[in-house]
py3Dmol code that shows the C-alpha trace and the ligand (Angstrom):
import py3Dmol

protein = """\
ATOM      1  CA  MET A   1      -0.835  -8.473   7.968  1.00  0.00           C
ATOM      2  CA  ALA A   2      -1.223 -10.768   9.374  1.00  0.00           C
ATOM      3  CA  GLY A   3      -0.044 -12.112  12.103  1.00  0.00           C
ATOM      4  CA  GLN A   4       1.097 -14.583  14.374  1.00  0.00           C
ATOM      5  CA  TRP A   5      -0.201 -17.091  12.187  1.00  0.00           C
ATOM      6  CA  ALA A   6       3.115 -16.993  11.113  1.00  0.00           C
ATOM      7  CA  VAL A   7       3.932 -19.923   9.360  1.00  0.00           C
ATOM      8  CA  VAL A   8       7.002 -21.051  11.107  1.00  0.00           C
ATOM      9  CA  PRO A   9       5.959 -24.627  11.664  1.00  0.00           C
ATOM     10  CA  LEU A  10       4.922 -24.821   8.016  1.00  0.00           C
ATOM     11  CA  ALA A  11       8.028 -23.412   6.521  1.00  0.00           C
ATOM     12  CA  GLY A  12       8.881 -26.557   4.659  1.00  0.00           C
ATOM     13  CA  VAL A  13       5.444 -26.987   3.351  1.00  0.00           C
ATOM     14  CA  GLN A  14       5.310 -23.443   2.198  1.00  0.00           C
ATOM     15  CA  MET A  15       8.588 -23.716   0.377  1.00  0.00           C
ATOM     16  CA  ASP A  16       7.183 -26.650  -1.517  1.00  0.00           C
ATOM     17  CA  PHE A  17       3.989 -24.786  -2.129  1.00  0.00           C
ATOM     18  CA  GLU A  18       5.841 -21.811  -3.563  1.00  0.00           C
ATOM     19  CA  ALA A  19       7.674 -24.037  -5.935  1.00  0.00           C
ATOM     20  CA  TRP A  20       4.461 -25.696  -6.831  1.00  0.00           C
ATOM     21  CA  MET A  21       2.732 -22.431  -7.397  1.00  0.00           C
ATOM     22  CA  ALA A  22       5.566 -21.220  -9.548  1.00  0.00           C
ATOM     23  CA  SER A  23       5.006 -24.093 -11.897  1.00  0.00           C
ATOM     24  CA  PHE A  24       1.389 -23.152 -12.329  1.00  0.00           C
ATOM     25  CA  LYS A  25       1.842 -19.392 -12.691  1.00  0.00           C
ATOM     26  CA  PHE A  26       0.825 -19.340 -16.301  1.00  0.00           C
ATOM     27  CA  ASP A  27      -2.338 -21.406 -15.678  1.00  0.00           C
ATOM     28  CA  LYS A  28      -3.361 -19.165 -12.833  1.00  0.00           C
ATOM     29  CA  ASN A  29      -3.162 -16.054 -14.957  1.00  0.00           C
ATOM     30  CA  ALA A  30      -5.068 -17.791 -17.693  1.00  0.00           C
ATOM     31  CA  TYR A  31      -7.742 -18.645 -15.152  1.00  0.00           C
ATOM     32  CA  ARG A  32      -8.036 -14.996 -14.134  1.00  0.00           C
ATOM     33  CA  SER A  33      -8.258 -13.990 -17.707  1.00  0.00           C
ATOM     34  CA  ALA A  34     -10.996 -16.460 -18.330  1.00  0.00           C
ATOM     35  CA  LYS A  35     -12.883 -15.138 -15.373  1.00  0.00           C
ATOM     36  CA  GLY A  36     -12.701 -11.668 -16.746  1.00  0.00           C
ATOM     37  CA  ALA A  37     -11.011 -10.463 -13.701  1.00  0.00           C
ATOM     38  CA  ALA A  38      -8.588  -7.568 -13.799  1.00  0.00           C
ATOM     39  CA  LYS A  39      -5.115  -8.693 -14.115  1.00  0.00           C
ATOM     40  CA  PRO A  40      -2.410  -7.103 -12.125  1.00  0.00           C
ATOM     41  CA  SER A  41      -1.351  -3.953 -13.854  1.00  0.00           C
ATOM     42  CA  ALA A  42       1.679  -4.298 -15.938  1.00  0.00           C
ATOM     43  CA  GLN A  43       2.567  -0.802 -14.870  1.00  0.00           C
ATOM     44  CA  ALA A  44       4.646  -0.954 -11.733  1.00  0.00           C
ATOM     45  CA  ARG A  45       3.194   0.836  -8.853  1.00  0.00           C
ATOM     46  CA  PRO A  46       5.364   2.724  -6.418  1.00  0.00           C
ATOM     47  CA  SER A  47       6.930   0.247  -4.080  1.00  0.00           C
ATOM     48  CA  ARG A  48       6.469   0.334  -0.329  1.00  0.00           C
ATOM     49  CA  GLY A  49      10.121   1.043  -0.172  1.00  0.00           C
ATOM     50  CA  SER A  50       9.735   4.244  -1.995  1.00  0.00           C
ATOM     51  CA  PHE A  51       6.900   5.237   0.224  1.00  0.00           C
ATOM     52  CA  GLN A  52       9.002   4.487   3.226  1.00  0.00           C
ATOM     53  CA  ARG A  53      11.884   6.479   1.974  1.00  0.00           C
ATOM     54  CA  GLN A  54       9.482   9.349   1.561  1.00  0.00           C
ATOM     55  CA  LEU A  55       8.497   9.039   5.165  1.00  0.00           C
ATOM     56  CA  LEU A  56      12.100   9.228   6.203  1.00  0.00           C
ATOM     57  CA  LEU A  57      12.442  12.524   4.500  1.00  0.00           C
ATOM     58  CA  THR A  58       9.478  13.966   6.350  1.00  0.00           C
ATOM     59  CA  PRO A  59       9.484  12.564   9.866  1.00  0.00           C
ATOM     60  CA  PRO A  60       6.366  13.203  11.938  1.00  0.00           C
ATOM     61  CA  ALA A  61       6.611  15.947  14.435  1.00  0.00           C
ATOM     62  CA  SER A  62       5.345  13.885  17.338  1.00  0.00           C
ATOM     63  CA  PRO A  63       5.677  10.153  16.867  1.00  0.00           C
ATOM     64  CA  PRO A  64       3.374   7.983  18.821  1.00  0.00           C
ATOM     65  CA  ASN A  65       4.851   6.246  21.924  1.00  0.00           C
ATOM     66  CA  LEU A  66       4.552   2.815  20.462  1.00  0.00           C
ATOM     67  CA  ALA A  67       5.281   0.733  17.549  1.00  0.00           C
ATOM     68  CA  LEU A  68       2.630  -1.307  16.077  1.00  0.00           C
ATOM     69  CA  ARG A  69       1.993  -3.868  13.736  1.00  0.00           C
ATOM     70  CA  ARG A  70      -0.416  -6.393  14.828  1.00  0.00           C
ATOM     71  CA  GLY A  71       0.168  -6.489  18.451  1.00  0.00           C
ATOM     72  CA  ARG A  72       2.395  -3.872  19.897  1.00  0.00           C
ATOM     73  CA  HIS A  73       1.774  -1.477  22.631  1.00  0.00           C
ATOM     74  CA  PHE A  74       4.038   0.931  24.280  1.00  0.00           C
ATOM     75  CA  LYS A  75       3.506   2.742  27.398  1.00  0.00           C
ATOM     76  CA  THR A  76       6.586   4.886  27.563  1.00  0.00           C
ATOM     77  CA  PRO A  77       7.877   7.457  25.222  1.00  0.00           C
ATOM     78  CA  SER A  78      10.087   5.993  22.564  1.00  0.00           C
ATOM     79  CA  PRO A  79      12.562   7.728  20.353  1.00  0.00           C
ATOM     80  CA  PRO A  80      11.387   8.895  16.951  1.00  0.00           C
ATOM     81  CA  PRO A  81      10.723   5.852  14.849  1.00  0.00           C
ATOM     82  CA  THR A  82      13.385   4.819  12.497  1.00  0.00           C
ATOM     83  CA  PHE A  83      12.019   3.426   9.369  1.00  0.00           C
ATOM     84  CA  ILE A  84      14.133   0.887   7.589  1.00  0.00           C
ATOM     85  CA  PRO A  85      13.168   0.729   4.008  1.00  0.00           C
ATOM     86  CA  SER A  86      13.106  -2.782   2.730  1.00  0.00           C
ATOM     87  CA  SER A  87      15.447  -3.456  -0.058  1.00  0.00           C
ATOM     88  CA  SER A  88      12.851  -5.693  -1.450  1.00  0.00           C
ATOM     89  CA  SER A  89      10.001  -4.223  -3.485  1.00  0.00           C
ATOM     90  CA  SER A  90       6.582  -4.586  -1.951  1.00  0.00           C
ATOM     91  CA  PHE A  91       2.968  -4.422  -2.970  1.00  0.00           C
ATOM     92  CA  SER A  92       1.062  -1.518  -1.558  1.00  0.00           C
ATOM     93  CA  SER A  93      -1.727   0.777  -2.405  1.00  0.00           C
ATOM     94  CA  THR A  94      -0.839   4.111  -3.859  1.00  0.00           C
ATOM     95  CA  SER A  95      -4.278   5.690  -3.515  1.00  0.00           C
ATOM     96  CA  THR A  96      -3.892   6.472   0.168  1.00  0.00           C
ATOM     97  CA  ILE A  97      -0.555   8.066   0.408  1.00  0.00           C
ATOM     98  CA  SER A  98      -1.836  11.645   0.375  1.00  0.00           C
ATOM     99  CA  GLU A  99      -5.092  10.994   2.316  1.00  0.00           C
ATOM    100  CA  PRO A 100      -5.338  13.593   5.034  1.00  0.00           C
ATOM    101  CA  THR A 101      -8.280  11.881   6.747  1.00  0.00           C
ATOM    102  CA  PRO A 102      -8.310   8.519   8.600  1.00  0.00           C
ATOM    103  CA  LEU A 103      -8.753   5.431   6.504  1.00  0.00           C
ATOM    104  CA  PHE A 104     -11.612   4.503   8.852  1.00  0.00           C
ATOM    105  CA  THR A 105     -12.700   5.015  12.392  1.00  0.00           C
ATOM    106  CA  THR A 106     -14.384   2.810  15.008  1.00  0.00           C
ATOM    107  CA  ASP A 107     -15.678   3.525  18.558  1.00  0.00           C
ATOM    108  CA  PHE A 108     -12.219   2.983  19.945  1.00  0.00           C
ATOM    109  CA  PHE A 109      -9.599   3.951  17.340  1.00  0.00           C
ATOM    110  CA  GLU A 110      -8.864   5.484  13.990  1.00  0.00           C
ATOM    111  CA  VAL A 111      -6.623   4.069  11.312  1.00  0.00           C
ATOM    112  CA  ARG A 112      -4.276   6.568   9.760  1.00  0.00           C
ATOM    113  CA  LYS A 113      -0.718   6.851   8.580  1.00  0.00           C
ATOM    114  CA  SER A 114       1.822   5.569  11.099  1.00  0.00           C
ATOM    115  CA  PRO A 115       5.373   6.875  11.549  1.00  0.00           C
ATOM    116  CA  LYS A 116       6.305   3.204  11.235  1.00  0.00           C
ATOM    117  CA  GLY A 117       5.270   3.280   7.584  1.00  0.00           C
ATOM    118  CA  GLY A 118       1.915   2.389   6.158  1.00  0.00           C
ATOM    119  CA  TYR A 119      -1.171   2.556   8.413  1.00  0.00           C
ATOM    120  CA  GLY A 120      -1.641   2.080  12.091  1.00  0.00           C
ATOM    121  CA  ALA A 121      -4.572   2.130  14.568  1.00  0.00           C
ATOM    122  CA  PHE A 122      -4.575   4.929  17.139  1.00  0.00           C
ATOM    123  CA  ALA A 123      -6.816   5.128  20.155  1.00  0.00           C
ATOM    124  CA  THR A 124      -9.339   7.915  19.943  1.00  0.00           C
ATOM    125  CA  LYS A 125      -9.993   7.799  23.692  1.00  0.00           C
ATOM    126  CA  ASP A 126      -8.650   6.215  26.762  1.00  0.00           C
ATOM    127  CA  ILE A 127      -9.397   2.489  26.791  1.00  0.00           C
ATOM    128  CA  GLU A 128      -9.546   0.193  29.791  1.00  0.00           C
ATOM    129  CA  LYS A 129      -7.915  -3.156  30.054  1.00  0.00           C
ATOM    130  CA  ASP A 130      -9.878  -6.196  28.890  1.00  0.00           C
ATOM    131  CA  THR A 131     -11.942  -4.161  26.455  1.00  0.00           C
ATOM    132  CA  ILE A 132     -12.945  -5.796  23.165  1.00  0.00           C
ATOM    133  CA  ILE A 133     -12.005  -3.122  20.613  1.00  0.00           C
ATOM    134  CA  MET A 134     -12.675  -5.128  17.509  1.00  0.00           C
ATOM    135  CA  SER A 135     -14.872  -7.972  16.485  1.00  0.00           C
ATOM    136  CA  GLU A 136     -14.588  -8.741  12.827  1.00  0.00           C
ATOM    137  CA  GLU A 137     -15.803 -11.294  10.348  1.00  0.00           C
ATOM    138  CA  PRO A 138     -13.307 -12.583   7.841  1.00  0.00           C
ATOM    139  CA  LEU A 139     -13.313 -11.308   4.290  1.00  0.00           C
ATOM    140  CA  PHE A 140     -12.520 -14.923   3.559  1.00  0.00           C
ATOM    141  CA  ARG A 141     -10.704 -17.825   5.107  1.00  0.00           C
ATOM    142  CA  ALA A 142      -8.554 -20.124   2.976  1.00  0.00           C
ATOM    143  CA  ALA A 143      -5.734 -22.656   2.956  1.00  0.00           C
ATOM    144  CA  LEU A 144      -2.884 -21.583   0.784  1.00  0.00           C
ATOM    145  CA  MET A 145      -4.111 -23.545  -2.209  1.00  0.00           C
ATOM    146  CA  GLU A 146      -7.556 -21.900  -1.947  1.00  0.00           C
ATOM    147  CA  VAL A 147      -6.453 -18.316  -1.883  1.00  0.00           C
ATOM    148  CA  PHE A 148      -6.841 -17.481  -5.584  1.00  0.00           C
ATOM    149  CA  ILE A 149     -10.248 -19.074  -5.806  1.00  0.00           C
ATOM    150  CA  GLU A 150     -11.507 -17.178  -2.727  1.00  0.00           C
ATOM    151  CA  PHE A 151     -10.017 -13.990  -4.038  1.00  0.00           C
ATOM    152  CA  GLU A 152     -11.671 -14.315  -7.461  1.00  0.00           C
ATOM    153  CA  ASN A 153     -15.024 -15.038  -5.792  1.00  0.00           C
ATOM    154  CA  LEU A 154     -14.954 -11.701  -4.013  1.00  0.00           C
ATOM    155  CA  PRO A 155     -17.009  -8.788  -5.419  1.00  0.00           C
ATOM    156  CA  ALA A 156     -14.913  -6.208  -7.264  1.00  0.00           C
ATOM    157  CA  ASP A 157     -14.984  -3.632  -4.488  1.00  0.00           C
ATOM    158  CA  LYS A 158     -13.710  -6.164  -2.000  1.00  0.00           C
ATOM    159  CA  ARG A 159     -10.923  -7.344  -4.337  1.00  0.00           C
ATOM    160  CA  ALA A 160      -9.905  -3.737  -4.501  1.00  0.00           C
ATOM    161  CA  GLU A 161      -9.917  -3.329  -0.728  1.00  0.00           C
ATOM    162  CA  TYR A 162      -7.947  -6.524  -0.327  1.00  0.00           C
ATOM    163  CA  ARG A 163      -5.306  -5.113  -2.615  1.00  0.00           C
ATOM    164  CA  THR A 164      -4.871  -2.028  -0.402  1.00  0.00           C
ATOM    165  CA  LEU A 165      -3.298  -4.311   2.302  1.00  0.00           C
ATOM    166  CA  PHE A 166       0.474  -4.554   2.367  1.00  0.00           C
ATOM    167  CA  GLY A 167       1.926  -7.641   0.861  1.00  0.00           C
ATOM    168  CA  TRP A 168       5.598  -8.300   1.296  1.00  0.00           C
ATOM    169  CA  GLN A 169       7.166  -9.629  -1.882  1.00  0.00           C
ATOM    170  CA  GLY A 170       9.680 -11.493   0.202  1.00  0.00           C
ATOM    171  CA  VAL A 171       7.060 -14.199   0.963  1.00  0.00           C
ATOM    172  CA  SER A 172       5.723 -14.520  -2.607  1.00  0.00           C
ATOM    173  CA  ASP A 173       6.252 -13.025  -6.055  1.00  0.00           C
ATOM    174  CA  ASP A 174       2.515 -13.042  -6.526  1.00  0.00           C
ATOM    175  CA  GLU A 175       0.674  -9.968  -5.237  1.00  0.00           C
ATOM    176  CA  ILE A 176      -2.489 -11.784  -4.110  1.00  0.00           C
ATOM    177  CA  LEU A 177      -0.587 -14.505  -2.348  1.00  0.00           C
ATOM    178  CA  ALA A 178       1.896 -12.050  -0.815  1.00  0.00           C
ATOM    179  CA  ILE A 179      -0.959 -10.067   0.657  1.00  0.00           C
ATOM    180  CA  PHE A 180      -2.512 -13.164   2.037  1.00  0.00           C
ATOM    181  CA  LYS A 181       0.655 -14.440   3.660  1.00  0.00           C
ATOM    182  CA  THR A 182       1.492 -11.023   5.111  1.00  0.00           C
ATOM    183  CA  ASN A 183      -1.998 -10.395   6.549  1.00  0.00           C
ATOM    184  CA  ARG A 184      -3.621 -13.745   7.431  1.00  0.00           C
ATOM    185  CA  PHE A 185      -4.602 -14.545  10.941  1.00  0.00           C
ATOM    186  CA  GLU A 186      -4.772 -18.134  12.067  1.00  0.00           C
ATOM    187  CA  THR A 187      -8.301 -19.347  12.361  1.00  0.00           C
ATOM    188  CA  THR A 188      -9.421 -22.984  12.404  1.00  0.00           C
ATOM    189  CA  GLU A 189      -9.068 -25.998  10.125  1.00  0.00           C
ATOM    190  CA  GLY A 190      -5.602 -24.902   9.098  1.00  0.00           C
ATOM    191  CA  LYS A 191      -6.958 -21.892   7.307  1.00  0.00           C
ATOM    192  CA  GLY A 192      -5.763 -18.319   7.435  1.00  0.00           C
ATOM    193  CA  GLY A 193      -8.336 -15.583   7.619  1.00  0.00           C
ATOM    194  CA  ILE A 194      -8.186 -12.194   6.099  1.00  0.00           C
ATOM    195  CA  PHE A 195      -9.657  -9.410   8.251  1.00  0.00           C
ATOM    196  CA  LEU A 196      -9.454  -6.046   6.481  1.00  0.00           C
ATOM    197  CA  LYS A 197      -9.726  -3.864   9.564  1.00  0.00           C
ATOM    198  CA  SER A 198      -7.761  -5.981  12.054  1.00  0.00           C
ATOM    199  CA  SER A 199      -4.890  -6.155   9.598  1.00  0.00           C
ATOM    200  CA  ARG A 200      -4.246  -2.504  10.278  1.00  0.00           C
ATOM    201  CA  PHE A 201      -2.923  -3.164  13.731  1.00  0.00           C
ATOM    202  CA  ASN A 202       0.843  -2.939  13.778  1.00  0.00           C
ATOM    203  CA  HIS A 203       3.198  -5.183  15.678  1.00  0.00           C
ATOM    204  CA  ALA A 204       4.977  -4.970  19.056  1.00  0.00           C
ATOM    205  CA  CYS A 205       6.566  -7.845  20.798  1.00  0.00           C
ATOM    206  CA  HIS A 206       5.083  -9.324  23.955  1.00  0.00           C
ATOM    207  CA  PRO A 207       4.725  -7.928  26.538  1.00  0.00           C
ATOM    208  CA  PHE A 208       4.759  -4.566  24.873  1.00  0.00           C
ATOM    209  CA  SER A 209       1.866  -5.184  22.552  1.00  0.00           C
ATOM    210  CA  THR A 210      -1.261  -3.557  23.958  1.00  0.00           C
ATOM    211  CA  CYS A 211      -3.784  -5.973  22.593  1.00  0.00           C
ATOM    212  CA  THR A 212      -4.179  -9.626  21.786  1.00  0.00           C
ATOM    213  CA  TYR A 213      -6.513 -11.434  19.548  1.00  0.00           C
ATOM    214  CA  SER A 214      -8.165 -14.804  18.943  1.00  0.00           C
ATOM    215  CA  TYR A 215     -10.450 -16.340  16.465  1.00  0.00           C
ATOM    216  CA  ASN A 216     -13.824 -17.278  17.913  1.00  0.00           C
ATOM    217  CA  LYS A 217     -14.945 -20.331  16.022  1.00  0.00           C
ATOM    218  CA  VAL A 218     -18.564 -20.168  17.275  1.00  0.00           C
ATOM    219  CA  GLN A 219     -18.980 -16.520  16.295  1.00  0.00           C
ATOM    220  CA  GLY A 220     -16.785 -16.867  13.279  1.00  0.00           C
ATOM    221  CA  ARG A 221     -15.095 -13.560  14.200  1.00  0.00           C
ATOM    222  CA  LEU A 222     -11.613 -12.363  15.119  1.00  0.00           C
ATOM    223  CA  ILE A 223     -11.773 -10.702  18.534  1.00  0.00           C
ATOM    224  CA  THR A 224      -9.184  -8.150  19.585  1.00  0.00           C
ATOM    225  CA  ILE A 225      -8.972  -7.254  23.266  1.00  0.00           C
ATOM    226  CA  THR A 226      -6.790  -4.905  25.254  1.00  0.00           C
ATOM    227  CA  LEU A 227      -4.169  -6.354  27.489  1.00  0.00           C
ATOM    228  CA  GLN A 228      -3.536  -3.148  29.372  1.00  0.00           C
ATOM    229  CA  PRO A 229      -5.036   0.352  29.502  1.00  0.00           C
ATOM    230  CA  ILE A 230      -4.448   2.330  26.372  1.00  0.00           C
ATOM    231  CA  GLN A 231      -4.199   6.138  26.349  1.00  0.00           C
ATOM    232  CA  LYS A 232      -5.889   8.311  23.794  1.00  0.00           C
ATOM    233  CA  GLY A 233      -3.541   8.812  20.875  1.00  0.00           C
ATOM    234  CA  GLU A 234      -1.509   5.683  21.555  1.00  0.00           C
ATOM    235  CA  GLU A 235      -0.909   3.268  18.768  1.00  0.00           C
ATOM    236  CA  ILE A 236      -2.697   0.032  19.229  1.00  0.00           C
ATOM    237  CA  THR A 237      -0.506  -2.977  18.700  1.00  0.00           C
ATOM    238  CA  ILE A 238      -0.696  -6.740  18.614  1.00  0.00           C
ATOM    239  CA  SER A 239       2.049  -9.374  18.511  1.00  0.00           C
ATOM    240  CA  TYR A 240       2.414 -11.004  15.140  1.00  0.00           C
ATOM    241  CA  CYS A 241       4.641 -13.764  16.410  1.00  0.00           C
ATOM    242  CA  GLY A 242       6.748 -14.640  19.351  1.00  0.00           C
ATOM    243  CA  THR A 243      10.083 -14.408  17.735  1.00  0.00           C
ATOM    244  CA  PRO A 244      11.301 -11.003  16.582  1.00  0.00           C
ATOM    245  CA  SER A 245      13.968 -12.552  14.340  1.00  0.00           C
ATOM    246  CA  THR A 246      11.267 -14.062  12.147  1.00  0.00           C
ATOM    247  CA  LEU A 247       9.462 -10.761  11.634  1.00  0.00           C
ATOM    248  CA  TYR A 248      11.521  -9.710   8.626  1.00  0.00           C
ATOM    249  CA  GLU A 249      11.307 -13.207   7.064  1.00  0.00           C
ATOM    250  CA  ASN A 250       7.523 -13.272   7.353  1.00  0.00           C
ATOM    251  CA  TYR A 251       6.527  -9.622   7.190  1.00  0.00           C
ATOM    252  CA  GLY A 252       9.401  -7.684   5.758  1.00  0.00           C
ATOM    253  CA  PHE A 253      10.230  -5.336   8.660  1.00  0.00           C
ATOM    254  CA  TYR A 254      12.313  -5.088  11.861  1.00  0.00           C
ATOM    255  CA  CYS A 255      10.430  -4.383  15.065  1.00  0.00           C
ATOM    256  CA  ASP A 256      11.003  -1.128  16.829  1.00  0.00           C
ATOM    257  CA  CYS A 257       9.401  -1.924  20.115  1.00  0.00           C
ATOM    258  CA  GLN A 258      11.132  -1.517  23.398  1.00  0.00           C
ATOM    259  CA  ALA A 259      12.128  -5.168  23.554  1.00  0.00           C
ATOM    260  CA  CYS A 260      13.996  -4.985  20.261  1.00  0.00           C
ATOM    261  CA  PRO A 261      17.241  -3.388  19.154  1.00  0.00           C
ATOM    262  CA  PRO A 262      16.931  -0.349  16.992  1.00  0.00           C
ATOM    263  CA  PRO A 263      15.667  -1.510  13.523  1.00  0.00           C
ATOM    264  CA  ALA A 264      18.789  -0.014  11.862  1.00  0.00           C
ATOM    265  CA  LYS A 265      21.072  -2.035  14.114  1.00  0.00           C
ATOM    266  CA  ALA A 266      18.959  -5.205  13.665  1.00  0.00           C
ATOM    267  CA  LYS A 267      19.041  -4.810   9.904  1.00  0.00           C
ATOM    268  CA  ALA A 268      22.778  -4.208   9.875  1.00  0.00           C
ATOM    269  CA  GLU A 269      23.377  -7.313  11.906  1.00  0.00           C
ATOM    270  CA  ALA A 270      21.083  -9.378   9.813  1.00  0.00           C
ATOM    271  CA  ASP A 271      22.764  -8.140   6.624  1.00  0.00           C
ATOM    272  CA  PHE A 272      26.134  -9.019   8.042  1.00  0.00           C
ATOM    273  CA  TYR A 273      25.281 -12.642   8.722  1.00  0.00           C
ATOM    274  CA  ARG A 274      22.880 -13.261   5.930  1.00  0.00           C
ATOM    275  CA  GLY A 275      23.958 -10.810   3.296  1.00  0.00           C
ATOM    276  CA  PRO A 276      21.967  -7.653   2.374  1.00  0.00           C
ATOM    277  CA  ARG A 277      18.743  -7.935   0.454  1.00  0.00           C
TER     278      ARG A 277
END
"""
ligand_1 = """\
1
ZN
Zn 9.807 -5.941 19.210
"""
view = py3Dmol.view(width=600, height=400)
view.addModel(protein, "pdb")
view.setStyle({"model": 0}, {"cartoon": {"style": "trace"}})
view.addModel(ligand_1, "xyz")
view.setStyle({"model": 1}, {"stick": {}})
view.zoomTo()
view.show()
């Protein structure tokens, strides 16, 4: 996901871009075909919503004491996470649903299924404040109009890995663009960067997120550093954006951190004022 990059200041521009992209949808597919790249499967994959509903039926025995999604950290026990299935279909990988082992591990954390839905990063040991827990080069950086070109230039295995990231259909009807907009981190030159590992951090609102991140232009890497001590087993979080009310619009979920109302309540209120989706 991607984070704080959020988009808010560019909302108008993005709206225009979406409309512009829609008018070129056929040409884009034709381009893919000409490149010999695999087209999105016509066979619908299970939606993230269905996966989330499955999680609701089988709640974890001992939920982590935080919520995450790119920037959240929780220090105190929280009630069992309440997952609010999105009414919108989403793009997600189906190959990992039954994986018993972590998606990957680092010196500080492992990425595995999170009670929040999807994946999350969990500390594998106690971590001190001000510790760099991740330094990652981008898979690619791109302005919105460059996303498809950058994606097509990736080797097949990296394209496949990219498509394992969650892409919320609410920000784009196109899978590749939805993944980009849901996972990009702000870098430089107005470009968003895709960082496959860092995108696994879930969100928590400031000051409950346990880590923060920044793009180091000189190193060309996204650096994630702890804001507070993290206990072994705790979910590592970052803050995607400063305004919880924009989380659903940009990422398709309601935050369940200590600063936010219960997701079910937030969703009900949003549906009341905006109409259900
Ligand atoms: Zn929150």
